[in-house]
C-alpha positions, 0 to 999 in steps of 0.5 A, spaced: 501 717 222 500 710 222 506 707 218 512 710 215 514 706 209 520 706 204 516 707 198 514 714 201 521 716 204 525 714 197 521 719 193 521 725 198 528 724 199 530 724 192 526 730 191 529 734 197 536 731 195 536 732 187 538 725 185 536 718 186 535 715 193 535 708 196 533 707 203 537 702 207 533 702 213 529 707 218 526 706 225 526 710 232 533 713 234 536 708 238 533 702 236 534 697 230 532 699 223 526 697 219 527 695 212 520 697 209 515 699 214 515 702 221 508 701 224 504 704 229 509 710 228 507 716 233 508 723 232 514 726 237 518 720 236 525 722 232 526 717 226 533 715 224 533 714 216 539 711 213 540 711 205 544 711 199 545 717 195 550 720 190 554 713 191 555 714 199 551 712 205 548 717 209 543 718 215 538 723 217 533 724 223 526 725 221 523 729 227 516 731 229 512 734 234 506 731 238 500 734 240 500 737 247 500 743 252 505 749 252 502 752 246 502 745 241 495 743 241 493 744 234 497 742 228 498 749 226 502 750 232 506 745 231 507 747 224 509 754 226 515 750 230 517 746 224 517 752 219 521 756 224 526 750 226 528 749 219 530 756 217 533 758 224 537 752 225 541 753 219 542 761 221 546 759 227 554 757 227 555 750 229 548 748 230 546 741 226 543 743 219 536 742 217 535 739 210 528 740 209 521 741 213 515 737 210 509 735 211 505 728 211 498 728 207 492 725 209 494 719 205 501 718 208 505 721 202 510 726 204 511 733 201 517 738 202 515 745 204 523 747 205 523 752 199 516 755 201 516 763 202 509 764 205 503 760 206 496 762 203 489 760 204 485 759 197 477 760 199 471 761 196 468 767 193 462 770 197 458 776 195 455 781 200 456 788 203 460 789 210 456 790 216 460 796 218 456 799 212 449 798 216 453 801 222 455 807 219 448 808 216 445 807 223 450 812 226 448 817 221 441 816 221 440 815 228 434 810 228 434 803 227 429 800 221 426 793 222 431 790 218 437 793 222 433 790 228 432 783 225 440 783 222 442 784 229 437 779 232 440 774 227 447 775 229 445 774 236 442 768 235 447 765 230 452 766 236 447 762 241 448 756 236 455 757 235 457 757 243 452 751 244 458 747 242 462 746 249 469 744 249 472 739 253 480 741 254 481 746 260 488 747 258 485 751 252 481 755 256 487 757 260 491 758 253 485 763 250 486 767 256 494 767 256 493 769 249 488 774 250 493 778 254 500 776 252 499 775 244 502 779 239 495 780 236 492 781 242 492 786 248 500 787 249 501 787 242 496 792 241 499 796 247 506 795 244 504 798 238 501 805 241 506 811 240 510 813 246 506 819 247 500 821 243 495 826 246 493 824 253 496 817 252 502 815 255 506 809 257 504 809 264 497 809 262 497 803 258 501 799 263 496 800 268 491 797 263 495 791 262 496 790 269 488 790 270 488 785 264 493 781 267 489 781 274 483 779 270 486 773 267 488 770 274 481 771 276 478 767 270 483 761 269 478 757 274 472 758 269 474 752 264 467 750 264 466 756 259 470 753 254 466 753 247 466 754 240 468 761 238 469 765 231 474 769 235 474 776 231 466 777 230 467 784 228 463 788 223 468 788 217 468 780 218 460 780 216 457 780 210 450 781 209 446 780 202 438 780 202 434 781 208 438 777 214 442 772 210 449 773 212 456 769 211 462 770 216 469 771 214 476 770 218 475 766 224 481 767 228 485 765 234 483 758 235 477 754 235 475 754 242 474 760 247 469 764 251 463 766 248 465 773 251 470 774 246 465 774 240 460 778 244 464 784 246 467 784 239 461 785 235 457 790 241 463 794 242 462 797 235 455 799 237 458 804 242 464 805 237 460 808 232 455 811 236 461 815 239 463 818 232 456 821 232 456 826 237 462 823 242 456 819 246 453 813 246 445 814 245 440 813 240 439 806 236 446 804 237 445 804 244 439 801 244 442 795 239 447 794 244 443 793 250 438 789 246 443 784 243 446 783 250 439 782 253 437 777 247 443 773 248 443 772 256 436 770 255 437 765 250 443 762 253 441 763 261 449 765 261 449 771 266 456 769 268 458 772 261 457 779 264 462 777 270 468 775 265 467 780 259 471 785 262 478 783 259 475 782 252 472 789 252 479 791 254 482 788 248 477 791 243 477 798 246 484 798 245 484 796 238 479 802 237 483 807 241 489 805 237 493 811 233 496 806 229 489 803 226 485 809 227 490 815 226 484 820 224 479 818 230 477 824 234 481 825 241 474 825 245 472 819 242 479 816 243 478 818 250 471 815 251 473 809 249 479 808 254 474 811 259 470 805 258 476 800 258 478 802 265 471 802 268 469 796 265 476 793 268 475 796 275 468 794 275 467 787 279 462 785 273 459 788 267 453 792 268 449 792 262 445 798 265 451 802 266 455 801 260 453 807 256 455 811 262 462 809 262 464 812 256 463 819 259 466 823 264 462 825 270 464 827 277 461 821 280 465 816 276 471 820 275 478 817 272 482 817 278 485 810 277 486 812 269 491 818 271 497 815 270 502 821 268 496 824 263 494 831 265 489 831 260 485 826 263 486 829 270 483 836 267 477 832 264 476 829 270 476 835 275 472 839 271 467 834 269 467 836 262 464 832 256 456 832 254 452 828 259 448 823 255 440 824 255 436 819 257 436 813 252 430 809 254 434 803 252 432 798 258 425 798 255 425 792 249 421 796 245 422 800 238 429 804 238 429 811 239 431 816 234 435 822 233 436 828 228 440 826 222 447 829 222 454 828 218 460 824 220 466 823 217 468 816 216 474 813 219 479 808 217 477 801 215 477 796 220 484 793 222 486 786 219 487 782 213 483 783 207 480 776 206 476 773 201 469 774 199 469 781 198 473 787 196 474 793 201 
């Protein structure tokens, strides 16, 4: 906002107050008032406005917020504060009253938002089929036709291109990690949404996972050089394919900048998730695509460090998939396998791609002692080494994916999240 003028203030105030308004003067609080124009006006400086309305002289303060740290970096952050202020100020006795909350348009006009109940986004319509349909077919088929390999490669290559743009604000990297752990849509919001008891799940188990994730936040805070452009919610329900490898992405979320590991784990965790739905283990085409995707990305970017930072991002996605709220009909053995993977990836010093498919399974060699927080079910499974052992996958070879016999598998609930434009569920 370069300047504030009487011509812009008067129609805005008249619309808010419901009658003619004549502005007498305005300027930074505590300074002299200007009659017509305030040049060089910066956000974050409260402006006193003196005006005539209804036959009397009145004064009001127009308050804005400047960009800065503490979660105020983006315009949307500041909008959240202002919208909340307008409603909350008037709900507390003896608090200064708020007349309105408004916005400056790009042309300098001022518009009122005080009577807004909900905001919305109007976006273009895009046709296509969700990528989750491909994964469900691969789960049931057991092998990956050439088109499915090409589609996975196309998604990988798109991420390589997106992540190539680097960010310059170290504070945004720290913020992304902070929100990964503490935001209502992320790890702590998810653990709070779990029921107090559900099968083998317990609050002590979830607390243990939270503590591990918090330790990872401190371990990664110094790696702000990793800040890059991200999608932020790159899962199969946000990917629409048309013919061949032509696709569109939906529902970018949680900020423009972050760590590449966020997008990589978001998509590839679904390869494990769909494979587990088949026979309770990670195998076949989906296991092969999981490893192929990671190897292709690391080879294209040279970013081996992504394996060192992936753990808490895997934990976030694993908690979504293991959630009884989002997936109430999920087989309990699959839920258990997902949380096994979460704890093992959090406890490893780095993400081991060659061992990842084993981390979902229970073996005496890699038990769940650290996961045994008030959970007899986990202790019993670990003690007896229960659960099917994974057959050799051959997924370390960069060749055609293995096949597996076809079997039926009941589809689970659709992916959590807001239905967004472009297609219907």
